[in-house]
C-alpha positions as CSV (number, residue, x, y, z in Angstrom):
1,M,0.0,0.0,0.0
2,T,1.4,3.4,-0.9
3,I,1.1,6.3,1.4
4,S,-1.6,7.9,-0.9
5,E,-3.5,4.6,-0.8
6,A,-3.3,4.6,3.0
7,Q,-4.7,8.1,3.1
8,K,-7.6,7.0,1.0
9,S,-8.2,3.9,3.1
10,V,-8.3,5.9,6.3
11,D,-10.6,8.4,4.7
12,D,-12.9,5.6,3.5
13,W,-12.8,4.0,7.0
14,I,-13.7,7.3,8.7
15,K,-16.6,7.9,6.4
16,T,-17.9,4.3,6.7
17,H,-17.2,3.5,10.4
18,G,-16.2,6.7,12.1
19,V,-19.1,8.9,11.1
20,R,-16.7,11.9,10.8
21,Y,-13.2,13.0,11.7
22,F,-12.6,14.2,15.3
23,N,-11.5,17.8,15.2
24,E,-7.9,18.6,14.6
25,L,-7.2,19.4,18.3
26,T,-8.8,16.2,19.5
27,N,-6.7,14.2,16.9
28,M,-3.6,16.0,18.0
29,A,-4.2,15.0,21.6
30,M,-4.9,11.4,20.4
31,L,-1.7,11.4,18.4
32,T,0.3,12.5,21.5
33,E,-1.4,9.7,23.5
34,E,-0.6,7.1,20.9
35,V,3.1,8.2,20.7
36,G,3.2,7.9,24.5
37,E,2.0,4.3,24.2
38,V,4.8,3.5,21.7
39,A,7.3,5.3,24.0
40,R,6.2,3.3,27.0
41,I,6.7,-0.1,25.2
42,I,10.1,0.9,23.8
43,A,11.3,2.3,27.1
44,R,10.4,-0.9,28.9
45,R,11.3,-3.4,26.3
46,Y,14.5,-1.8,24.9
47,G,15.5,0.8,27.5
48,E,16.5,0.5,31.1
49,Q,13.1,0.4,32.7
50,S,11.7,-3.0,33.7
51,E,8.8,-4.2,31.7
52,K,5.6,-4.7,33.7
53,E,3.8,-7.9,33.3
54,S,0.8,-6.0,31.8
55,D,3.1,-4.5,29.1
56,K,4.7,-7.8,28.0
57,N,2.0,-8.7,25.6
58,K,1.6,-5.3,24.0
59,D,2.0,-5.3,20.2
60,L,4.5,-2.6,19.3
61,G,3.5,-2.8,15.6
62,D,-0.1,-2.3,16.5
63,E,0.7,0.7,18.6
64,M,2.8,2.2,15.8
65,A,-0.1,1.6,13.4
66,D,-2.3,3.6,15.8
67,V,0.2,6.5,15.6
68,L,0.2,6.2,11.8
69,F,-3.7,6.1,11.6
70,V,-4.1,9.3,13.7
71,L,-1.3,11.0,11.8
72,I,-3.0,10.2,8.5
73,C,-6.3,11.5,9.9
74,L,-4.6,14.8,10.6
75,A,-3.0,14.9,7.2
76,N,-6.3,14.3,5.5
77,Q,-8.0,17.0,7.6
78,C,-5.3,19.5,6.8
79,G,-5.1,18.7,3.1
80,I,-1.6,17.3,3.2
81,D,-0.5,14.7,0.7
82,L,1.8,12.7,2.9
83,Q,3.5,10.9,0.0
84,Q,4.4,14.1,-1.6
85,A,5.4,15.7,1.7
86,L,7.7,12.7,2.6
87,A,9.4,12.8,-0.8
88,K,10.0,16.6,-0.4
89,N,11.3,16.0,3.2
90,L,13.7,13.3,2.1
91,D,15.1,15.6,-0.6
92,K,15.6,18.3,2.0
93,K,17.4,15.9,4.4
94,T,19.5,14.5,1.6
95,A,20.7,18.0,0.5
96,R,21.3,19.1,4.1
97,D,22.8,16.0,5.6
98,K,24.4,14.0,2.7
99,D,27.8,14.1,4.3
100,R,27.0,15.1,7.9
101,H,26.4,11.6,9.4
102,H,29.4,10.1,7.5
103,S,31.7,12.6,9.2
104,N,30.2,12.1,12.7
105,E,32.8,10.4,14.8
106,K,30.1,9.3,17.3
107,L,28.6,7.1,14.6
108,K,31.8,5.2,13.7
């Protein structure tokens, strides 16, 4: 699935099952909440915090998909073509950072 197809799929899902989009501020709060859930799993599973028994069965991929879903909702609401925006962003990063990381002693 391309990013454009994902945006259409989310829009179709919202129109079929979600009645309408939540407003942008609600979706921003929801995005923050979902990112927090991803952070919690990563901090406990890969970081130094111990993983609680209740967290051990959490599906990191599913939580990341929740983040992506809400981000796509916001993009759709704001009229952002994420596929185009990502391509432009990668071009910007390539022009800005093409040699930066290769010369970073911390990464060697």
